[in-house]
Structure formats: C-alpha cells, structure tokens
N, CA, C, O and CB atoms as a CASP TS submission, in Angstrom:
PFRMAT TS
TARGET T0000
AUTHOR 0000-0000-0000
METHOD Language model
MODEL 1
PARENT N/A
ATOM      1  N   MET     1     146.468 -43.915  -2.299  1.00  0.00           N
ATOM      2  CA  MET     1     147.194 -45.234  -3.075  1.00  0.00           C
ATOM      3  C   MET     1     147.645 -46.398  -2.780  1.00  0.00           C
ATOM      4  O   MET     1     148.580 -46.201  -2.005  1.00  0.00           O
ATOM      5  CB  MET     1     148.114 -45.025  -3.528  1.00  0.00           C
ATOM      6  N   SER     2     147.488 -47.745  -2.994  1.00  0.00           N
ATOM      7  CA  SER     2     147.504 -48.321  -2.109  1.00  0.00           C
ATOM      8  C   SER     2     149.485 -48.868  -1.820  1.00  0.00           C
ATOM      9  O   SER     2     150.412 -48.784  -2.626  1.00  0.00           O
ATOM     10  CB  SER     2     146.256 -49.370  -2.423  1.00  0.00           C
ATOM     11  N   GLU     3     149.495 -49.330  -0.545  1.00  0.00           N
ATOM     12  CA  GLU     3     150.690 -49.636  -0.075  1.00  0.00           C
ATOM     13  C   GLU     3     151.206 -51.217  -0.593  1.00  0.00           C
ATOM     14  O   GLU     3     152.377 -51.529  -0.378  1.00  0.00           O
ATOM     15  CB  GLU     3     150.565 -49.458   1.482  1.00  0.00           C
ATOM     16  N   LYS     4     150.339 -52.125  -1.236  1.00  0.00           N
ATOM     17  CA  LYS     4     151.098 -52.865  -1.899  1.00  0.00           C
ATOM     18  C   LYS     4     152.287 -53.074  -2.883  1.00  0.00           C
ATOM     19  O   LYS     4     152.653 -52.431  -3.867  1.00  0.00           O
ATOM     20  CB  LYS     4     150.543 -53.147  -2.163  1.00  0.00           C
ATOM     21  N   LEU     5     152.768 -54.210  -2.270  1.00  0.00           N
ATOM     22  CA  LEU     5     153.787 -53.981  -3.574  1.00  0.00           C
ATOM     23  C   LEU     5     153.566 -55.017  -4.969  1.00  0.00           C
ATOM     24  O   LEU     5     154.503 -55.064  -5.766  1.00  0.00           O
ATOM     25  CB  LEU     5     155.460 -54.287  -2.974  1.00  0.00           C
ATOM     26  N   HIS     6     152.640 -55.630  -5.176  1.00  0.00           N
ATOM     27  CA  HIS     6     152.103 -56.089  -6.166  1.00  0.00           C
ATOM     28  C   HIS     6     150.784 -55.118  -6.120  1.00  0.00           C
ATOM     29  O   HIS     6     150.135 -54.543  -5.246  1.00  0.00           O
ATOM     30  CB  HIS     6     151.962 -57.650  -6.097  1.00  0.00           C
ATOM     31  N   LEU     7     150.738 -55.297  -7.998  1.00  0.00           N
ATOM     32  CA  LEU     7     149.174 -55.133  -7.979  1.00  0.00           C
ATOM     33  C   LEU     7     148.346 -55.807  -9.281  1.00  0.00           C
ATOM     34  O   LEU     7     148.279 -55.632 -10.498  1.00  0.00           O
ATOM     35  CB  LEU     7     148.850 -53.478  -7.958  1.00  0.00           C
ATOM     36  N   THR     8     147.675 -56.812  -8.118  1.00  0.00           N
ATOM     37  CA  THR     8     147.069 -58.242  -8.976  1.00  0.00           C
ATOM     38  C   THR     8     146.154 -57.795 -10.150  1.00  0.00           C
ATOM     39  O   THR     8     145.692 -56.655 -10.102  1.00  0.00           O
ATOM     40  CB  THR     8     146.019 -59.339  -7.909  1.00  0.00           C
ATOM     41  N   PRO     9     145.880 -58.536 -11.113  1.00  0.00           N
ATOM     42  CA  PRO     9     145.253 -58.328 -12.180  1.00  0.00           C
ATOM     43  C   PRO     9     143.670 -57.868 -11.492  1.00  0.00           C
ATOM     44  O   PRO     9     142.867 -57.078 -11.988  1.00  0.00           O
ATOM     45  CB  PRO     9     145.383 -59.695 -13.182  1.00  0.00           C
ATOM     46  N   ASP    10     143.550 -58.558 -10.337  1.00  0.00           N
ATOM     47  CA  ASP    10     142.119 -58.039  -9.685  1.00  0.00           C
ATOM     48  C   ASP    10     141.457 -56.543  -9.155  1.00  0.00           C
ATOM     49  O   ASP    10     140.441 -55.861  -9.019  1.00  0.00           O
ATOM     50  CB  ASP    10     142.071 -58.743  -8.554  1.00  0.00           C
ATOM     51  N   ASP    11     143.105 -56.659  -8.962  1.00  0.00           N
ATOM     52  CA  ASP    11     143.093 -55.049  -7.765  1.00  0.00           C
ATOM     53  C   ASP    11     142.703 -54.335  -9.013  1.00  0.00           C
ATOM     54  O   ASP    11     142.818 -54.715 -10.178  1.00  0.00           O
ATOM     55  CB  ASP    11     144.966 -54.240  -6.772  1.00  0.00           C
ATOM     56  N   GLU    12     141.923 -52.549  -8.245  1.00  0.00           N
ATOM     57  CA  GLU    12     141.656 -51.424  -8.797  1.00  0.00           C
ATOM     58  C   GLU    12     142.999 -50.869  -9.378  1.00  0.00           C
ATOM     59  O   GLU    12     144.101 -50.689  -8.862  1.00  0.00           O
ATOM     60  CB  GLU    12     140.981 -50.563  -7.830  1.00  0.00           C
ATOM     61  N   PHE    13     142.364 -50.601 -11.014  1.00  0.00           N
ATOM     62  CA  PHE    13     143.541 -49.904 -11.374  1.00  0.00           C
ATOM     63  C   PHE    13     142.807 -48.079 -11.773  1.00  0.00           C
ATOM     64  O   PHE    13     141.596 -47.859 -11.763  1.00  0.00           O
ATOM     65  CB  PHE    13     144.387 -50.922 -12.912  1.00  0.00           C
ATOM     66  N   PRO    14     143.790 -47.083 -12.064  1.00  0.00           N
ATOM     67  CA  PRO    14     142.850 -46.223 -12.108  1.00  0.00           C
ATOM     68  C   PRO    14     142.632 -45.905 -13.430  1.00  0.00           C
ATOM     69  O   PRO    14     143.488 -46.268 -14.237  1.00  0.00           O
ATOM     70  CB  PRO    14     143.089 -45.188 -11.352  1.00  0.00           C
ATOM     71  N   ASP    15     141.361 -45.113 -13.945  1.00  0.00           N
ATOM     72  CA  ASP    15     141.000 -45.402 -15.845  1.00  0.00           C
ATOM     73  C   ASP    15     141.966 -44.310 -16.411  1.00  0.00           C
ATOM     74  O   ASP    15     142.720 -44.536 -17.358  1.00  0.00           O
ATOM     75  CB  ASP    15     138.968 -44.968 -16.551  1.00  0.00           C
ATOM     76  N   ASP    16     141.878 -42.956 -15.677  1.00  0.00           N
ATOM     77  CA  ASP    16     142.998 -42.125 -16.438  1.00  0.00           C
ATOM     78  C   ASP    16     144.352 -41.430 -15.544  1.00  0.00           C
ATOM     79  O   ASP    16     144.587 -40.488 -14.788  1.00  0.00           O
ATOM     80  CB  ASP    16     142.161 -40.845 -17.152  1.00  0.00           C
ATOM     81  N   LEU    17     144.912 -42.377 -16.077  1.00  0.00           N
ATOM     82  CA  LEU    17     146.385 -42.407 -15.333  1.00  0.00           C
ATOM     83  C   LEU    17     146.917 -40.557 -15.670  1.00  0.00           C
ATOM     84  O   LEU    17     147.813 -39.990 -15.045  1.00  0.00           O
ATOM     85  CB  LEU    17     147.731 -43.944 -16.326  1.00  0.00           C
ATOM     86  N   SER    18     146.310 -40.097 -16.487  1.00  0.00           N
ATOM     87  CA  SER    18     146.941 -38.955 -16.698  1.00  0.00           C
ATOM     88  C   SER    18     146.554 -37.904 -15.049  1.00  0.00           C
ATOM     89  O   SER    18     147.132 -36.848 -14.790  1.00  0.00           O
ATOM     90  CB  SER    18     146.282 -38.316 -18.352  1.00  0.00           C
ATOM     91  N   ALA    19     145.737 -38.394 -14.374  1.00  0.00           N
ATOM     92  CA  ALA    19     145.092 -37.186 -13.347  1.00  0.00           C
ATOM     93  C   ALA    19     146.075 -37.798 -12.358  1.00  0.00           C
ATOM     94  O   ALA    19     146.041 -37.192 -11.287  1.00  0.00           O
ATOM     95  CB  ALA    19     143.132 -37.129 -12.837  1.00  0.00           C
ATOM     96  N   LEU    20     146.779 -38.623 -12.377  1.00  0.00           N
ATOM     97  CA  LEU    20     147.971 -39.423 -11.008  1.00  0.00           C
ATOM     98  C   LEU    20     149.256 -38.288 -11.427  1.00  0.00           C
ATOM     99  O   LEU    20     149.815 -37.982 -12.480  1.00  0.00           O
ATOM    100  CB  LEU    20     148.663 -41.806 -11.391  1.00  0.00           C
ATOM    101  N   PRO    21     149.377 -37.865  -9.992  1.00  0.00           N
ATOM    102  CA  PRO    21     150.485 -36.697 -10.010  1.00  0.00           C
ATOM    103  C   PRO    21     152.187 -37.926 -10.193  1.00  0.00           C
ATOM    104  O   PRO    21     152.354 -39.135 -10.030  1.00  0.00           O
ATOM    105  CB  PRO    21     150.331 -35.470  -7.971  1.00  0.00           C
ATOM    106  N   ASP    22     152.788 -37.179 -10.454  1.00  0.00           N
ATOM    107  CA  ASP    22     154.516 -37.926 -10.586  1.00  0.00           C
ATOM    108  C   ASP    22     154.744 -39.452  -9.753  1.00  0.00           C
ATOM    109  O   ASP    22     155.182 -40.535 -10.142  1.00  0.00           O
ATOM    110  CB  ASP    22     155.854 -36.669  -9.675  1.00  0.00           C
ATOM    111  N   GLY    23     154.229 -38.977  -8.438  1.00  0.00           N
ATOM    112  CA  GLY    23     155.109 -39.682  -7.770  1.00  0.00           C
ATOM    113  C   GLY    23     153.902 -40.977  -7.457  1.00  0.00           C
ATOM    114  O   GLY    23     154.197 -42.134  -7.161  1.00  0.00           O
ATOM    115  N   GLU    24     152.465 -40.413  -7.616  1.00  0.00           N
ATOM    116  CA  GLU    24     151.783 -42.297  -7.973  1.00  0.00           C
ATOM    117  C   GLU    24     152.082 -42.428  -8.647  1.00  0.00           C
ATOM    118  O   GLU    24     152.950 -43.257  -8.375  1.00  0.00           O
ATOM    119  CB  GLU    24     150.520 -42.967  -8.191  1.00  0.00           C
ATOM    120  N   LEU    25     152.132 -42.246  -9.762  1.00  0.00           N
ATOM    121  CA  LEU    25     152.392 -43.054 -11.386  1.00  0.00           C
ATOM    122  C   LEU    25     153.595 -44.030 -10.940  1.00  0.00           C
ATOM    123  O   LEU    25     153.504 -45.258 -10.940  1.00  0.00           O
ATOM    124  CB  LEU    25     153.023 -41.779 -12.968  1.00  0.00           C
ATOM    125  N   GLN    26     154.568 -43.404 -10.616  1.00  0.00           N
ATOM    126  CA  GLN    26     155.778 -44.200 -10.236  1.00  0.00           C
ATOM    127  C   GLN    26     155.749 -45.378  -9.527  1.00  0.00           C
ATOM    128  O   GLN    26     156.077 -46.544  -9.747  1.00  0.00           O
ATOM    129  CB  GLN    26     156.550 -43.507  -9.559  1.00  0.00           C
ATOM    130  N   VAL    27     155.166 -44.629  -8.424  1.00  0.00           N
ATOM    131  CA  VAL    27     154.294 -46.428  -7.450  1.00  0.00           C
ATOM    132  C   VAL    27     153.785 -47.138  -7.858  1.00  0.00           C
ATOM    133  O   VAL    27     154.322 -48.212  -7.588  1.00  0.00           O
ATOM    134  CB  VAL    27     153.242 -46.569  -6.503  1.00  0.00           C
ATOM    135  N   LEU    28     152.470 -47.318  -8.768  1.00  0.00           N
ATOM    136  CA  LEU    28     151.638 -47.598  -9.225  1.00  0.00           C
ATOM    137  C   LEU    28     152.632 -49.005 -10.375  1.00  0.00           C
ATOM    138  O   LEU    28     152.453 -50.222 -10.336  1.00  0.00           O
ATOM    139  CB  LEU    28     150.817 -46.175  -9.708  1.00  0.00           C
ATOM    140  N   ASP    29     153.763 -48.108 -11.398  1.00  0.00           N
ATOM    141  CA  ASP    29     154.333 -48.640 -12.536  1.00  0.00           C
ATOM    142  C   ASP    29     155.348 -49.289 -11.624  1.00  0.00           C
ATOM    143  O   ASP    29     155.814 -50.012 -12.504  1.00  0.00           O
ATOM    144  CB  ASP    29     154.820 -47.615 -13.775  1.00  0.00           C
ATOM    145  N   SER    30     156.144 -49.641 -10.428  1.00  0.00           N
ATOM    146  CA  SER    30     156.952 -50.627  -9.480  1.00  0.00           C
ATOM    147  C   SER    30     155.534 -51.351  -9.281  1.00  0.00           C
ATOM    148  O   SER    30     155.442 -52.213 -10.155  1.00  0.00           O
ATOM    149  CB  SER    30     157.893 -49.919  -7.894  1.00  0.00           C
ATOM    150  N   GLN    31     154.704 -51.336  -8.687  1.00  0.00           N
ATOM    151  CA  GLN    31     153.550 -52.087  -8.230  1.00  0.00           C
ATOM    152  C   GLN    31     153.341 -53.483  -9.468  1.00  0.00           C
ATOM    153  O   GLN    31     153.343 -54.712  -9.400  1.00  0.00           O
ATOM    154  CB  GLN    31     152.094 -50.871  -8.149  1.00  0.00           C
ATOM    155  N   VAL    32     153.182 -52.492 -10.515  1.00  0.00           N
ATOM    156  CA  VAL    32     152.680 -53.140 -12.170  1.00  0.00           C
ATOM    157  C   VAL    32     154.251 -54.264 -12.341  1.00  0.00           C
ATOM    158  O   VAL    32     154.399 -55.484 -12.421  1.00  0.00           O
ATOM    159  CB  VAL    32     152.565 -51.335 -13.941  1.00  0.00           C
ATOM    160  N   GLN    33     154.976 -53.364 -12.338  1.00  0.00           N
ATOM    161  CA  GLN    33     156.116 -53.972 -12.739  1.00  0.00           C
ATOM    162  C   GLN    33     156.807 -55.167 -11.617  1.00  0.00           C
ATOM    163  O   GLN    33     157.815 -55.847 -11.808  1.00  0.00           O
ATOM    164  CB  GLN    33     157.066 -52.763 -13.024  1.00  0.00           C
ATOM    165  N   ARG    34     156.023 -55.161 -10.573  1.00  0.00           N
ATOM    166  CA  ARG    34     156.727 -56.420  -9.487  1.00  0.00           C
ATOM    167  C   ARG    34     155.506 -57.755  -9.706  1.00  0.00           C
ATOM    168  O   ARG    34     155.858 -58.856  -9.283  1.00  0.00           O
ATOM    169  CB  ARG    34     156.781 -55.729  -7.309  1.00  0.00           C
ATOM    170  N   GLN    35     154.266 -57.654 -10.281  1.00  0.00           N
ATOM    171  CA  GLN    35     153.269 -58.385 -10.490  1.00  0.00           C
ATOM    172  C   GLN    35     154.111 -58.982 -11.477  1.00  0.00           C
ATOM    173  O   GLN    35     154.739 -60.029 -11.322  1.00  0.00           O
ATOM    174  CB  GLN    35     151.899 -57.802 -10.781  1.00  0.00           C
ATOM    175  N   LEU    36     154.092 -58.091 -12.749  1.00  0.00           N
ATOM    176  CA  LEU    36     154.571 -58.541 -13.954  1.00  0.00           C
ATOM    177  C   LEU    36     156.170 -59.451 -13.678  1.00  0.00           C
ATOM    178  O   LEU    36     156.447 -60.065 -14.708  1.00  0.00           O
ATOM    179  CB  LEU    36     154.689 -57.105 -14.952  1.00  0.00           C
ATOM    180  N   ASP    37     157.072 -59.630 -12.732  1.00  0.00           N
ATOM    181  CA  ASP    37     158.150 -60.406 -12.504  1.00  0.00           C
ATOM    182  C   ASP    37     157.516 -61.413 -11.593  1.00  0.00           C
ATOM    183  O   ASP    37     158.130 -62.463 -11.786  1.00  0.00           O
ATOM    184  CB  ASP    37     159.382 -59.645 -11.949  1.00  0.00           C
ATOM    185  N   TYR    38     156.815 -61.552 -10.916  1.00  0.00           N
ATOM    186  CA  TYR    38     155.988 -62.650 -10.059  1.00  0.00           C
ATOM    187  C   TYR    38     155.428 -63.377 -11.289  1.00  0.00           C
ATOM    188  O   TYR    38     155.582 -64.593 -11.408  1.00  0.00           O
ATOM    189  CB  TYR    38     154.671 -62.008  -8.900  1.00  0.00           C
ATOM    190  N   GLU    39     154.760 -62.621 -12.231  1.00  0.00           N
ATOM    191  CA  GLU    39     154.010 -63.522 -12.804  1.00  0.00           C
ATOM    192  C   GLU    39     154.958 -64.445 -13.731  1.00  0.00           C
ATOM    193  O   GLU    39     154.763 -65.649 -13.563  1.00  0.00           O
ATOM    194  CB  GLU    39     152.894 -62.812 -13.530  1.00  0.00           C
ATOM    195  N   TYR    40     155.895 -64.123 -14.630  1.00  0.00           N
ATOM    196  CA  TYR    40     157.223 -64.394 -15.264  1.00  0.00           C
ATOM    197  C   TYR    40     157.826 -65.846 -14.639  1.00  0.00           C
ATOM    198  O   TYR    40     158.099 -66.895 -15.222  1.00  0.00           O
ATOM    199  CB  TYR    40     158.286 -63.057 -14.934  1.00  0.00           C
ATOM    200  N   VAL    41     157.924 -65.470 -13.195  1.00  0.00           N
ATOM    201  CA  VAL    41     158.379 -66.568 -12.423  1.00  0.00           C
ATOM    202  C   VAL    41     157.621 -67.681 -11.782  1.00  0.00           C
ATOM    203  O   VAL    41     158.152 -68.775 -11.590  1.00  0.00           O
ATOM    204  CB  VAL    41     158.956 -66.080 -11.550  1.00  0.00           C
ATOM    205  N   ARG    42     156.260 -67.392 -11.415  1.00  0.00           N
ATOM    206  CA  ARG    42     155.334 -68.354 -11.250  1.00  0.00           C
ATOM    207  C   ARG    42     154.685 -69.061 -12.234  1.00  0.00           C
ATOM    208  O   ARG    42     154.786 -70.280 -12.096  1.00  0.00           O
ATOM    209  CB  ARG    42     154.540 -67.926 -10.641  1.00  0.00           C
ATOM    210  N   GLU    43     154.016 -68.665 -13.236  1.00  0.00           N
ATOM    211  CA  GLU    43     153.669 -68.536 -14.372  1.00  0.00           C
ATOM    212  C   GLU    43     153.986 -69.541 -15.727  1.00  0.00           C
ATOM    213  O   GLU    43     153.578 -70.526 -16.342  1.00  0.00           O
ATOM    214  CB  GLU    43     154.067 -67.435 -14.464  1.00  0.00           C
ATOM    215  N   GLY    44     155.361 -68.171 -15.676  1.00  0.00           N
ATOM    216  CA  GLY    44     156.024 -68.308 -17.000  1.00  0.00           C
ATOM    217  C   GLY    44     156.254 -67.022 -18.002  1.00  0.00           C
ATOM    218  O   GLY    44     157.276 -66.560 -18.511  1.00  0.00           O
ATOM    219  N   GLU    45     154.842 -66.633 -18.069  1.00  0.00           N
ATOM    220  CA  GLU    45     154.034 -65.664 -18.560  1.00  0.00           C
ATOM    221  C   GLU    45     153.402 -64.512 -17.910  1.00  0.00           C
ATOM    222  O   GLU    45     153.102 -64.496 -16.716  1.00  0.00           O
ATOM    223  CB  GLU    45     153.219 -66.224 -19.004  1.00  0.00           C
ATOM    224  N   PRO    46     153.176 -63.375 -18.878  1.00  0.00           N
ATOM    225  CA  PRO    46     152.240 -62.481 -17.895  1.00  0.00           C
ATOM    226  C   PRO    46     151.125 -62.649 -17.699  1.00  0.00           C
ATOM    227  O   PRO    46     150.650 -63.551 -18.389  1.00  0.00           O
ATOM    228  CB  PRO    46     152.114 -61.349 -18.114  1.00  0.00           C
ATOM    229  N   ASN    47     150.215 -61.994 -16.803  1.00  0.00           N
ATOM    230  CA  ASN    47     148.720 -62.233 -17.246  1.00  0.00           C
ATOM    231  C   ASN    47     148.398 -60.863 -18.790  1.00  0.00           C
ATOM    232  O   ASN    47     149.082 -59.917 -19.180  1.00  0.00           O
ATOM    233  CB  ASN    47     147.475 -61.847 -15.425  1.00  0.00           C
ATOM    234  N   PRO    48     147.356 -61.301 -19.155  1.00  0.00           N
ATOM    235  CA  PRO    48     147.192 -60.220 -20.352  1.00  0.00           C
ATOM    236  C   PRO    48     147.220 -59.331 -19.523  1.00  0.00           C
ATOM    237  O   PRO    48     148.344 -58.849 -19.386  1.00  0.00           O
ATOM    238  CB  PRO    48     145.942 -60.145 -21.378  1.00  0.00           C
ATOM    239  N   GLU    49     146.188 -58.762 -18.694  1.00  0.00           N
ATOM    240  CA  GLU    49     145.921 -57.522 -18.188  1.00  0.00           C
ATOM    241  C   GLU    49     146.575 -57.038 -16.995  1.00  0.00           C
ATOM    242  O   GLU    49     146.081 -56.140 -16.314  1.00  0.00           O
ATOM    243  CB  GLU    49     144.697 -57.457 -17.998  1.00  0.00           C
ATOM    244  N   THR    50     147.867 -57.706 -16.669  1.00  0.00           N
ATOM    245  CA  THR    50     148.907 -56.890 -16.445  1.00  0.00           C
ATOM    246  C   THR    50     150.075 -55.710 -17.391  1.00  0.00           C
ATOM    247  O   THR    50     150.677 -54.645 -17.253  1.00  0.00           O
ATOM    248  CB  THR    50     149.470 -57.790 -15.966  1.00  0.00           C
ATOM    249  N   GLU    51     149.829 -56.840 -18.395  1.00  0.00           N
ATOM    250  CA  GLU    51     150.739 -56.479 -19.784  1.00  0.00           C
ATOM    251  C   GLU    51     149.950 -54.933 -20.001  1.00  0.00           C
ATOM    252  O   GLU    51     150.370 -53.785 -20.146  1.00  0.00           O
ATOM    253  CB  GLU    51     150.476 -57.863 -21.441  1.00  0.00           C
ATOM    254  N   PHE    52     148.525 -55.590 -19.937  1.00  0.00           N
ATOM    255  CA  PHE    52     147.949 -54.154 -20.807  1.00  0.00           C
ATOM    256  C   PHE    52     148.025 -52.652 -19.736  1.00  0.00           C
ATOM    257  O   PHE    52     148.053 -51.570 -20.322  1.00  0.00           O
ATOM    258  CB  PHE    52     145.924 -54.471 -21.314  1.00  0.00           C
ATOM    259  N   ARG    53     148.047 -52.662 -18.594  1.00  0.00           N
ATOM    260  CA  ARG    53     148.367 -52.262 -17.561  1.00  0.00           C
ATOM    261  C   ARG    53     150.054 -51.266 -17.513  1.00  0.00           C
ATOM    262  O   ARG    53     150.411 -50.094 -17.398  1.00  0.00           O
ATOM    263  CB  ARG    53     148.225 -53.579 -16.792  1.00  0.00           C
ATOM    264  N   HIS    54     150.741 -52.769 -17.701  1.00  0.00           N
ATOM    265  CA  HIS    54     152.362 -51.888 -18.210  1.00  0.00           C
ATOM    266  C   HIS    54     152.354 -51.351 -19.044  1.00  0.00           C
ATOM    267  O   HIS    54     152.914 -50.280 -18.808  1.00  0.00           O
ATOM    268  CB  HIS    54     153.556 -52.468 -18.561  1.00  0.00           C
ATOM    269  N   HIS    55     151.904 -51.431 -20.406  1.00  0.00           N
ATOM    270  CA  HIS    55     152.095 -51.010 -21.506  1.00  0.00           C
ATOM    271  C   HIS    55     151.351 -49.528 -21.570  1.00  0.00           C
ATOM    272  O   HIS    55     151.793 -48.590 -22.233  1.00  0.00           O
ATOM    273  CB  HIS    55     151.674 -52.057 -22.443  1.00  0.00           C
ATOM    274  N   ASP    56     150.060 -49.477 -20.711  1.00  0.00           N
ATOM    275  CA  ASP    56     149.815 -47.816 -20.045  1.00  0.00           C
ATOM    276  C   ASP    56     150.538 -46.977 -19.818  1.00  0.00           C
ATOM    277  O   ASP    56     150.811 -45.976 -20.480  1.00  0.00           O
ATOM    278  CB  ASP    56     149.391 -47.638 -18.970  1.00  0.00           C
ATOM    279  N   ILE    57     150.993 -47.406 -18.628  1.00  0.00           N
ATOM    280  CA  ILE    57     151.929 -46.916 -17.659  1.00  0.00           C
ATOM    281  C   ILE    57     152.452 -46.462 -18.148  1.00  0.00           C
ATOM    282  O   ILE    57     152.383 -45.269 -17.852  1.00  0.00           O
ATOM    283  CB  ILE    57     152.575 -47.446 -16.944  1.00  0.00           C
ATOM    284  N   ASP    58     153.641 -46.825 -19.520  1.00  0.00           N
ATOM    285  CA  ASP    58     154.704 -46.414 -20.262  1.00  0.00           C
ATOM    286  C   ASP    58     154.030 -45.609 -21.159  1.00  0.00           C
ATOM    287  O   ASP    58     154.743 -44.646 -21.444  1.00  0.00           O
ATOM    288  CB  ASP    58     155.539 -47.464 -20.859  1.00  0.00           C
ATOM    289  N   ASP    59     152.972 -45.585 -21.722  1.00  0.00           N
ATOM    290  CA  ASP    59     153.024 -45.146 -22.767  1.00  0.00           C
ATOM    291  C   ASP    59     152.802 -43.177 -21.688  1.00  0.00           C
ATOM    292  O   ASP    59     153.388 -42.110 -21.869  1.00  0.00           O
ATOM    293  CB  ASP    59     151.700 -46.064 -24.062  1.00  0.00           C
ATOM    294  N   GLU    60     151.877 -43.520 -20.834  1.00  0.00           N
ATOM    295  CA  GLU    60     151.476 -42.583 -20.044  1.00  0.00           C
ATOM    296  C   GLU    60     152.806 -41.800 -19.426  1.00  0.00           C
ATOM    297  O   GLU    60     152.578 -40.705 -18.912  1.00  0.00           O
ATOM    298  CB  GLU    60     150.553 -43.231 -19.021  1.00  0.00           C
ATOM    299  N   PHE    61     154.013 -42.221 -19.436  1.00  0.00           N
ATOM    300  CA  PHE    61     155.427 -41.608 -19.099  1.00  0.00           C
ATOM    301  C   PHE    61     156.091 -41.142 -20.046  1.00  0.00           C
ATOM    302  O   PHE    61     157.052 -40.387 -19.903  1.00  0.00           O
ATOM    303  CB  PHE    61     156.302 -42.422 -18.541  1.00  0.00           C
ATOM    304  N   GLN    62     155.645 -41.545 -21.115  1.00  0.00           N
ATOM    305  CA  GLN    62     155.907 -41.192 -22.811  1.00  0.00           C
ATOM    306  C   GLN    62     155.274 -39.724 -22.961  1.00  0.00           C
ATOM    307  O   GLN    62     155.889 -38.668 -23.102  1.00  0.00           O
ATOM    308  CB  GLN    62     154.977 -42.434 -24.047  1.00  0.00           C
ATOM    309  N   GLU    63     154.271 -39.872 -22.913  1.00  0.00           N
ATOM    310  CA  GLU    63     153.316 -38.365 -23.277  1.00  0.00           C
ATOM    311  C   GLU    63     154.284 -37.811 -21.959  1.00  0.00           C
ATOM    312  O   GLU    63     155.366 -37.418 -22.393  1.00  0.00           O
ATOM    313  CB  GLU    63     150.975 -38.336 -23.039  1.00  0.00           C
ATOM    314  N   ARG    64     154.184 -37.694 -20.622  1.00  0.00           N
ATOM    315  CA  ARG    64     154.904 -36.664 -20.014  1.00  0.00           C
ATOM    316  C   ARG    64     156.376 -35.996 -20.247  1.00  0.00           C
ATOM    317  O   ARG    64     156.891 -34.903 -20.012  1.00  0.00           O
ATOM    318  CB  ARG    64     154.894 -37.060 -18.939  1.00  0.00           C
ATOM    319  N   ASP    65     156.903 -37.613 -21.015  1.00  0.00           N
ATOM    320  CA  ASP    65     158.216 -36.632 -21.277  1.00  0.00           C
ATOM    321  C   ASP    65     158.056 -35.737 -22.264  1.00  0.00           C
ATOM    322  O   ASP    65     158.802 -34.765 -22.145  1.00  0.00           O
ATOM    323  CB  ASP    65     159.475 -37.339 -21.670  1.00  0.00           C
ATOM    324  N   ILE    66     156.958 -35.716 -23.703  1.00  0.00           N
ATOM    325  CA  ILE    66     156.856 -35.071 -24.394  1.00  0.00           C
ATOM    326  C   ILE    66     156.355 -33.680 -23.915  1.00  0.00           C
ATOM    327  O   ILE    66     156.778 -32.609 -24.351  1.00  0.00           O
ATOM    328  CB  ILE    66     156.328 -35.687 -25.152  1.00  0.00           C
ATOM    329  N   ARG    67     155.447 -33.825 -23.007  1.00  0.00           N
ATOM    330  CA  ARG    67     154.596 -32.492 -22.195  1.00  0.00           C
ATOM    331  C   ARG    67     156.082 -31.652 -21.661  1.00  0.00           C
ATOM    332  O   ARG    67     156.003 -30.606 -21.017  1.00  0.00           O
ATOM    333  CB  ARG    67     153.292 -33.158 -20.451  1.00  0.00           C
TER
END
C-alpha cells in the first residue's frame, strides 16, 4: 500500500476492495478522504473519480459490518 497521504484520481485504486485487509482499507479510506478535503478546498468540489472511490469504500465498509 502506498505511503502517500492523498490518493489522487490518477493514482492506482484496487479493483476488488473486498480482498483488502481491514487495515489497508482504512488507510485507503484515509487517503481518499484527504484527497476529497483537498479538492473541496482547492477546486470547490470533488473530482468525480475521487467521489466514486469514496462511495466504493463506504459500500465496502457497510458490507463488512453486515458480515
């Protein structure tokens, strides 16, 4: 997993979030959230790719809570 604080829309993103261990998913969530915050401050709105990634991660967390 990347040591970057932000995950830009151009950075790689896992195809299958269910394959990630909880800790890696939490790091990925933090990176995407930081990127969202950055985009809101700099651009006034999120990049659609970042927003999709954020929703995908939220969905994965919800799935894991159900299991």
